[in-house]
Backbone bond lengths (Angstrom), bond angles and torsions (degrees), N, CA, C in turn:
res aa  C-N    CA-C-N  psi(-1)  N-CA   C-N-CA  omega(-1)  CA-C   N-CA-C  phi
1 G - - - 1.444 - - 1.518 111.79 -
2 V 1.333 116.60 173.22 1.462 121.37 -177.40 1.521 111.04 -63.23
3 K 1.326 117.75 -41.02 1.461 120.28 -179.05 1.518 110.40 -60.82
4 H 1.340 116.81 -40.04 1.456 119.95 -179.52 1.526 110.83 -65.56
5 V 1.327 116.87 -41.45 1.458 120.78 178.40 1.522 110.46 -62.39
6 E 1.326 116.82 -42.98 1.463 120.38 178.29 1.525 110.82 -60.89
7 K 1.338 116.93 -39.93 1.461 120.56 178.77 1.523 110.91 -63.93
8 V 1.338 116.23 -44.23 1.457 120.25 178.91 1.519 110.75 -59.09
9 F 1.316 117.38 -48.44 1.450 120.85 -176.24 1.523 112.27 -69.50
10 S 1.303 118.00 -24.70 1.464 120.47 179.59 1.522 111.67 -73.09
11 N 1.333 117.83 -14.66 1.464 121.45 -178.80 1.528 113.03 -90.71
12 I 1.306 117.82 3.98 1.464 120.94 179.78 1.527 108.50 -80.24
13 T 1.326 116.25 113.72 1.460 120.87 -176.97 1.524 112.43 -118.56
14 S 1.325 117.58 -20.97 1.457 121.30 -179.47 1.524 110.17 -84.91
15 N 1.336 116.14 165.35 1.461 120.33 173.93 1.530 110.90 -91.03
16 K 1.328 115.52 8.54 1.462 121.85 176.80 1.529 108.19 -126.98
17 L 1.320 116.11 128.99 1.461 120.30 -178.27 1.524 110.04 -130.86
18 A 1.326 115.93 129.22 1.458 122.21 175.17 1.525 109.15 -107.14
19 V 1.315 115.77 126.90 1.463 122.40 172.83 1.525 105.87 -100.88
20 F 1.328 115.81 101.71 1.465 122.91 -173.99 1.525 108.31 -99.91
21 V 1.328 116.71 113.83 1.461 121.64 -177.10 1.521 109.24 -100.70
22 A 1.338 115.52 133.03 1.465 120.55 -177.31 1.523 110.83 -134.96
23 F 1.313 114.44 159.37 1.464 121.33 174.32 1.524 107.73 -148.59
24 H 1.325 115.69 113.85 1.461 120.19 -178.04 1.526 109.25 -159.05
25 D 1.313 116.12 178.87 1.463 122.11 177.45 1.532 109.28 -55.55
26 K 1.318 116.76 132.40 1.463 120.04 -177.36 1.519 112.75 -66.47
27 R 1.339 116.56 -14.70 1.470 120.60 -176.48 1.515 113.32 -100.93
28 A 1.334 117.96 0.22 1.468 120.56 -175.94 1.515 110.38 -142.46
29 L 1.324 115.63 140.59 1.468 121.80 179.93 1.521 108.87 -112.81
30 P 1.342 118.50 115.23 1.469 120.02 -179.57 1.528 111.59 -59.42
31 K 1.337 115.62 133.12 1.460 119.85 -179.96 1.523 111.56 -62.35
32 C 1.341 116.56 -33.03 1.465 118.73 -179.18 1.524 111.10 -66.16
33 N 1.337 117.54 -28.66 1.458 119.70 176.50 1.522 110.57 -66.32
34 I 1.318 116.28 -42.03 1.466 120.12 178.16 1.523 110.30 -63.26
35 S 1.327 117.38 -44.21 1.465 120.66 178.92 1.523 111.21 -60.63
36 Y 1.321 115.67 -42.03 1.471 121.37 179.67 1.526 109.76 -63.01
37 I 1.317 116.91 -47.74 1.460 121.67 -179.39 1.527 111.01 -59.62
38 Q 1.326 116.38 -44.79 1.463 119.77 -178.46 1.526 111.50 -65.64
39 S 1.328 117.14 -32.01 1.460 120.23 175.03 1.529 111.05 -66.49
40 L 1.342 116.01 -41.31 1.465 119.35 177.43 1.527 111.11 -64.64
41 Q 1.327 116.33 -39.43 1.465 119.78 177.02 1.525 111.09 -63.61
42 A 1.332 116.06 -39.28 1.466 120.24 177.75 1.525 111.57 -65.33
43 S 1.329 116.13 -21.57 1.471 121.41 177.36 1.525 112.01 -88.78
44 G 1.344 117.02 0.71 1.457 121.12 174.77 1.514 115.83 103.26
45 F 1.333 117.97 8.54 1.456 120.82 -176.36 1.532 112.52 -94.35
46 D 1.335 115.58 137.48 1.453 120.26 156.93 1.518 106.76 -75.49
47 V 1.335 116.77 150.85 1.461 120.18 -175.54 1.521 110.83 -128.18
48 I 1.318 115.54 128.77 1.464 122.20 168.33 1.526 107.13 -106.50
49 Y 1.319 116.15 121.73 1.462 122.77 -179.03 1.522 107.40 -95.58
50 V 1.329 115.27 111.53 1.465 120.64 -178.70 1.520 107.80 -105.11
51 H 1.323 116.63 115.68 1.466 120.04 -179.92 1.516 109.85 -104.09
52 N 1.324 115.37 127.57 1.460 121.22 179.12 1.526 110.25 -80.29
53 G 1.312 114.55 74.20 1.451 122.00 -177.48 1.514 110.03 139.65
54 P 1.326 117.89 176.15 1.459 121.13 -178.37 1.525 112.37 -74.43
55 L 1.331 115.90 158.88 1.458 123.18 173.41 1.518 109.02 -132.00
56 D 1.316 116.54 141.92 1.456 119.73 173.47 1.524 109.41 -63.70
57 N 1.318 116.43 150.68 1.470 120.87 -179.63 1.526 111.97 -58.52
58 S 1.328 117.06 -32.86 1.464 120.11 -179.89 1.527 111.20 -64.57
59 I 1.326 117.43 -34.60 1.470 121.32 178.55 1.525 110.03 -73.16
60 I 1.320 116.00 -41.27 1.473 119.63 176.21 1.519 109.86 -59.61
61 D 1.344 117.03 -41.72 1.462 120.59 178.83 1.529 111.40 -61.64
62 Q 1.329 117.28 -39.15 1.471 120.35 177.49 1.521 110.78 -60.49
63 L 1.320 116.46 -42.23 1.456 120.41 -179.48 1.528 111.50 -68.75
64 V 1.314 116.31 -40.63 1.463 120.35 179.35 1.528 110.11 -62.54
65 R 1.328 117.18 -35.13 1.466 120.87 -179.22 1.529 112.45 -66.21
66 V 1.317 117.54 -21.75 1.474 119.74 175.30 1.537 110.65 -103.09
67 N 1.333 115.30 25.48 1.471 122.88 173.71 1.523 113.39 62.37
68 V 1.333 115.06 42.36 1.458 120.88 176.81 1.525 108.71 -116.03
69 D 1.324 116.36 134.65 1.456 120.59 173.30 1.521 109.31 -89.20
70 V 1.326 116.36 147.47 1.460 121.21 -170.96 1.525 110.95 -123.68
71 I 1.326 114.87 134.52 1.463 121.89 170.42 1.524 107.42 -126.45
72 C 1.311 117.49 126.75 1.461 122.50 173.14 1.530 107.72 -105.05
73 R 1.319 116.07 131.17 1.452 121.00 -177.67 1.523 109.88 -131.52
74 V 1.328 115.06 159.71 1.457 120.34 172.25 1.524 107.89 -66.88
75 N 1.319 117.09 134.94 1.466 120.96 -173.35 1.531 110.93 -77.88
76 V 1.320 115.18 79.20 1.465 122.18 175.58 1.522 108.07 -111.11
77 G 1.322 116.55 118.72 1.455 120.10 175.17 1.503 116.04 82.11
78 F 1.344 117.24 15.65 1.462 121.09 177.20 1.536 111.00 55.44
79 D 1.340 115.95 -145.87 1.465 120.38 -176.28 1.521 112.12 -66.38
80 C 1.331 116.96 -37.28 1.465 119.61 -179.44 1.522 111.36 -62.71
81 G 1.319 116.60 -38.12 1.459 120.03 176.21 1.517 111.92 -63.53
82 A 1.329 115.80 -38.81 1.471 120.08 178.78 1.520 110.94 -66.96
83 W 1.336 117.05 -44.08 1.459 119.60 179.89 1.524 110.90 -63.94
84 K 1.319 117.08 -38.41 1.464 119.76 176.83 1.524 110.18 -60.70
85 D 1.330 117.70 -49.52 1.463 121.52 -177.87 1.521 111.48 -57.82
86 V 1.338 116.20 -48.65 1.465 119.72 -175.35 1.525 110.70 -71.20
87 Y 1.322 117.14 -44.52 1.471 120.02 -179.23 1.524 111.29 -58.05
88 L 1.327 117.56 -48.28 1.463 119.82 -177.22 1.526 111.38 -67.24
89 N 1.333 117.68 -31.66 1.465 120.06 174.80 1.523 111.13 -68.83
90 L 1.329 116.85 -42.15 1.461 120.12 177.09 1.524 111.13 -60.77
91 K 1.319 116.00 -40.78 1.462 120.91 179.67 1.526 110.34 -66.70
92 K 1.330 116.47 -45.87 1.463 121.48 -178.68 1.515 111.37 -59.85
93 R 1.313 117.20 -37.23 1.467 121.44 -175.91 1.531 113.01 -89.85
94 G 1.330 117.51 4.36 1.462 121.12 174.96 1.508 114.96 73.35
95 I 1.323 117.17 19.74 1.461 120.88 -176.01 1.520 111.77 -83.12
96 L 1.323 117.12 -29.96 1.463 120.41 -175.69 1.523 112.38 -59.33
97 K 1.327 116.86 -34.12 1.475 119.40 -176.25 1.526 111.81 -65.67
98 N 1.336 117.60 -17.43 1.464 121.41 179.28 1.523 112.86 -91.62
99 L 1.340 116.63 -2.16 1.461 121.06 -177.42 1.526 110.94 -102.01
100 D 1.337 115.30 148.61 1.458 121.54 170.46 1.529 111.18 -101.62
101 W 1.347 115.69 -30.16 1.464 121.13 -178.84 1.518 109.83 -136.11
102 L 1.328 115.11 137.93 1.461 122.39 175.66 1.524 107.25 -126.53
103 L 1.328 116.00 123.02 1.457 121.67 -177.27 1.526 110.32 -112.13
104 F 1.325 116.22 125.57 1.458 122.47 168.93 1.526 107.00 -101.59
105 C 1.315 117.31 121.94 1.461 120.15 177.86 1.524 109.01 -148.14
106 N 1.327 115.95 168.73 1.464 119.24 179.77 1.523 110.94 -148.42
107 D 1.316 114.85 -177.07 1.463 120.11 -175.14 1.522 113.04 -91.93
108 S 1.344 117.14 22.84 1.463 120.01 174.63 1.528 111.28 -64.83
109 N 1.334 116.18 -30.70 1.458 121.13 179.44 1.535 110.03 -92.90
110 L 1.324 115.89 133.84 1.468 120.34 176.94 1.520 108.14 -90.64
111 F 1.326 116.20 109.71 1.465 121.49 -175.84 1.529 108.16 -91.82
112 L 1.334 116.26 111.11 1.465 120.87 -173.44 1.521 113.52 -103.75
113 G 1.337 117.24 0.38 1.460 119.54 176.58 1.514 111.93 73.78
114 G 1.328 116.87 -141.37 1.454 121.20 -179.89 1.514 112.48 65.81
115 E 1.348 115.97 -157.96 1.462 120.51 -177.78 1.517 111.52 -63.40
116 N 1.334 117.92 -41.01 1.460 120.79 179.05 1.523 111.20 -64.48
117 G 1.318 116.77 -37.87 1.459 120.71 177.06 1.520 111.60 -64.33
118 Y 1.332 115.98 -42.44 1.460 120.45 177.92 1.531 110.51 -62.51
119 N 1.339 116.28 -43.42 1.464 120.34 -179.88 1.529 111.64 -64.35
120 F 1.334 116.15 -37.64 1.470 119.78 176.95 1.527 110.41 -60.94
121 T 1.315 116.73 -49.48 1.466 120.93 -178.85 1.521 111.01 -61.29
122 S 1.323 116.26 -44.13 1.459 120.86 -178.94 1.523 111.58 -63.77
123 R 1.335 116.68 -43.63 1.474 120.00 -179.38 1.520 111.15 -67.37
124 L 1.331 116.42 -40.55 1.460 119.30 179.27 1.523 110.80 -63.11
125 K 1.320 117.27 -43.40 1.466 120.84 178.96 1.522 111.02 -61.30
126 D 1.328 116.67 -41.02 1.471 120.33 179.24 1.526 111.10 -63.25
127 L 1.331 116.84 -44.15 1.461 120.54 -179.02 1.525 111.72 -65.73
128 L 1.307 116.78 -37.93 1.461 120.78 177.86 1.526 111.11 -67.11
129 R 1.315 115.63 -36.38 1.468 120.09 -176.66 1.526 111.61 -73.58
130 T 1.325 117.60 -38.92 1.463 119.67 -176.16 1.528 112.63 -73.29
131 K 1.329 116.61 -28.88 1.470 122.34 178.52 1.538 112.12 55.28
132 E 1.324 116.30 34.40 1.465 120.00 179.54 1.529 111.95 -82.50
133 H 1.327 117.06 -14.67 1.459 121.69 -176.53 1.525 110.18 -129.82
134 D 1.318 115.21 155.04 1.462 120.51 176.51 1.520 112.03 -91.38
135 L 1.335 116.43 -15.81 1.459 121.34 -175.75 1.522 109.20 -138.01
136 I 1.328 115.71 134.13 1.464 121.99 174.78 1.523 107.42 -121.59
137 T 1.330 116.70 123.67 1.458 120.50 179.89 1.524 109.70 -128.80
138 L 1.331 115.63 160.33 1.458 119.35 174.86 1.517 110.58 -77.32
139 N 1.325 116.33 -45.62 1.467 121.41 -172.90 1.520 111.19 -141.24
140 K 1.324 114.17 159.48 1.456 121.42 168.06 1.524 107.47 -120.83
141 S 1.319 116.15 128.71 1.453 121.25 -177.95 1.530 110.37 -97.19
142 Y 1.323 114.81 141.34 1.462 120.70 176.06 1.525 110.63 -112.03
143 D 1.327 116.30 11.64 1.462 121.36 178.35 1.529 109.41 -77.05
144 N 1.312 117.73 125.18 1.466 124.15 -178.57 1.530 110.36 74.71
145 C 1.326 115.76 -65.00 1.465 120.81 173.16 1.520 107.78 -153.16
146 Q 1.319 116.78 164.94 1.453 119.65 -178.34 1.537 110.13 -68.79
147 H 1.329 116.45 127.10 1.461 120.14 176.68 1.528 109.54 -159.55
148 Y 1.324 114.52 156.58 1.458 121.11 177.52 1.525 108.64 -86.57
149 Q 1.326 116.09 132.28 1.455 119.05 -175.37 1.531 110.48 -74.73
150 S 1.313 114.69 135.87 1.469 120.73 -165.63 1.520 114.20 -76.49
151 F 1.355 118.10 -3.56 1.464 117.08 -178.91 1.526 113.05 -76.63
152 F 1.355 117.53 -3.78 1.463 120.07 173.36 1.517 108.19 -159.07
153 L 1.322 116.40 101.74 1.457 122.68 177.89 1.527 108.04 -129.71
154 C 1.307 116.24 104.25 1.460 121.58 179.80 1.525 108.16 -102.74
155 M 1.324 115.91 112.99 1.468 121.33 -168.95 1.521 112.28 -116.23
156 S 1.319 115.50 138.77 1.460 120.92 176.48 1.524 109.92 -78.81
157 K 1.330 114.24 170.48 1.465 120.74 -178.98 1.518 112.26 -58.49
158 S 1.325 116.91 -33.64 1.460 119.73 -178.48 1.527 111.60 -62.48
159 I 1.331 117.15 -25.18 1.462 120.78 177.11 1.519 111.11 -86.58
160 F 1.356 116.75 -58.58 1.467 118.38 -170.31 1.536 113.97 -74.43
161 M 1.335 117.17 -11.72 1.454 119.49 174.38 1.531 112.78 -99.10
162 S 1.322 116.76 1.00 1.457 119.49 -178.06 1.523 110.65 -75.21
163 P 1.335 117.91 148.43 1.471 121.00 177.63 1.528 112.26 -59.98
164 E 1.330 116.85 -33.85 1.464 120.40 -178.75 1.522 111.38 -66.26
165 F 1.317 116.78 -40.55 1.465 120.91 -179.71 1.526 110.31 -66.69
166 S 1.314 115.96 -44.69 1.464 120.48 178.31 1.527 110.95 -61.88
167 H 1.311 116.30 -43.48 1.472 120.10 -179.79 1.518 110.99 -63.33
168 F 1.331 116.53 -38.52 1.467 119.73 179.77 1.522 110.84 -55.83
169 W 1.330 116.65 -47.44 1.468 119.77 -176.27 1.516 112.23 -75.43
170 K 1.315 117.18 -31.19 1.461 118.88 177.42 1.526 111.48 -65.03
171 Q 1.327 116.49 -38.14 1.463 119.49 -176.55 1.530 113.28 -90.83
172 Y 1.337 117.33 -12.72 1.467 119.40 -177.92 1.528 110.89 -70.36
173 V 1.315 116.34 127.86 1.464 122.36 179.55 1.529 108.12 -107.05
174 P 1.333 118.33 112.12 1.467 120.03 -177.17 1.528 112.32 -78.95
175 F 1.329 115.27 135.26 1.462 122.38 174.07 1.524 108.84 -128.86
176 N 1.320 115.62 153.27 1.464 120.58 178.43 1.526 110.64 -85.42
177 H 1.313 114.95 66.37 1.451 121.48 178.07 1.527 107.37 -142.13
178 R 1.330 117.31 118.76 1.464 121.57 -171.16 1.526 112.60 -59.21
179 F 1.337 117.51 -47.88 1.460 119.63 -177.12 1.527 111.24 -68.18
180 Y 1.317 117.28 -32.84 1.470 120.37 175.50 1.527 109.56 -61.63
181 A 1.333 116.95 -46.22 1.462 120.57 -178.96 1.523 111.26 -62.86
182 V 1.329 117.02 -42.38 1.462 120.16 179.84 1.525 110.56 -63.34
183 N 1.318 116.75 -47.49 1.464 120.72 -174.83 1.524 113.08 -73.95
184 N 1.322 116.92 -41.43 1.468 120.89 -171.94 1.517 113.86 -95.88
185 C 1.321 116.93 -15.26 1.467 119.93 177.07 1.524 109.70 -110.49
186 E 1.322 116.74 -69.21 1.461 120.19 -173.98 1.525 112.54 -59.46
187 I 1.326 116.68 -52.93 1.461 119.84 -175.04 1.531 111.63 -72.20
188 K 1.328 117.54 -45.22 1.467 119.39 -178.65 1.529 111.90 -66.29
189 L 1.319 117.17 -36.72 1.460 119.67 177.56 1.525 110.06 -60.25
190 S 1.338 116.46 -41.48 1.459 120.60 179.31 1.517 112.17 -69.32
191 T 1.327 115.85 -51.62 1.468 119.42 -172.54 1.518 112.83 -72.67
192 N 1.341 117.81 -29.53 1.465 120.36 -177.50 1.526 112.96 -90.37
193 I 1.341 117.32 -27.90 1.464 119.48 -172.26 1.522 112.83 -129.18
194 L 1.324 117.60 -60.09 1.461 120.82 -169.87 1.523 113.28 -64.23
195 C 1.328 117.00 -28.97 1.470 120.06 -179.27 1.520 112.38 -65.46
196 N 1.319 117.33 -13.95 1.464 121.63 -179.17 1.529 112.83 -85.57
197 Y 1.334 116.62 -0.04 1.460 120.93 -175.94 1.525 110.71 -120.27
198 S 1.318 115.03 156.77 1.463 121.18 177.69 1.533 109.28 -72.55
199 A 1.349 116.03 130.48 1.456 120.22 -174.54 1.533 111.53 -123.50
200 A 1.322 115.12 141.22 1.464 122.02 169.85 1.525 107.16 -105.85
201 I 1.331 116.63 124.55 1.458 121.66 -179.75 1.528 107.77 -104.08
202 M 1.316 116.45 116.74 1.468 120.35 -172.25 1.518 112.43 -69.97
203 Y 1.328 118.02 -36.27 1.459 121.50 -177.24 1.522 109.85 -131.82
204 D 1.340 116.29 107.84 1.454 119.40 175.01 1.529 108.75 -98.00
205 S 1.310 117.22 -175.01 1.469 120.56 -175.04 1.526 112.30 -62.31
206 A 1.330 116.86 -31.47 1.457 119.38 179.69 1.521 111.65 -66.25
């Protein structure tokens, strides 16, 4: 409900916010999701966990115990639909102006921690601190056309506060069709907007 959303947004205290979108059994919380979230928190992010569907109260309690706010939504438009909903709410409530970085990510990646997990956190913190780029991504895809893969898009204020970025989400119509989401959200977001900014790619083919 609206009151719950207001409560979630009132808990944002950092200048870095991660919108983590997930889809899993409502009765079970993947351990890799918790590891991923804790790595983002170690990098300085507040985290909003957006689940595309209902969650049992016991799972919500687990997330709250690791200082994560939770929003459950009807699964319309997959991850792109969730990012649209949250982004436009953040904009409407004036929260975006207090952020320096906005991260869209999801549970497509299995975060297993260990040495690779430590290196990910360390590299992300370094990139955020140097501020040499406006966009930080995990990968760049060359399939079909060059685009940044939507499972990790960390954007500076110059991107998420731009009129073009706001217009993109206002006009985007989410549908429950995978190829539609890839072509009209992931690829168009990259080719129409993100390609105009300096990007750091955390993992290239090498």
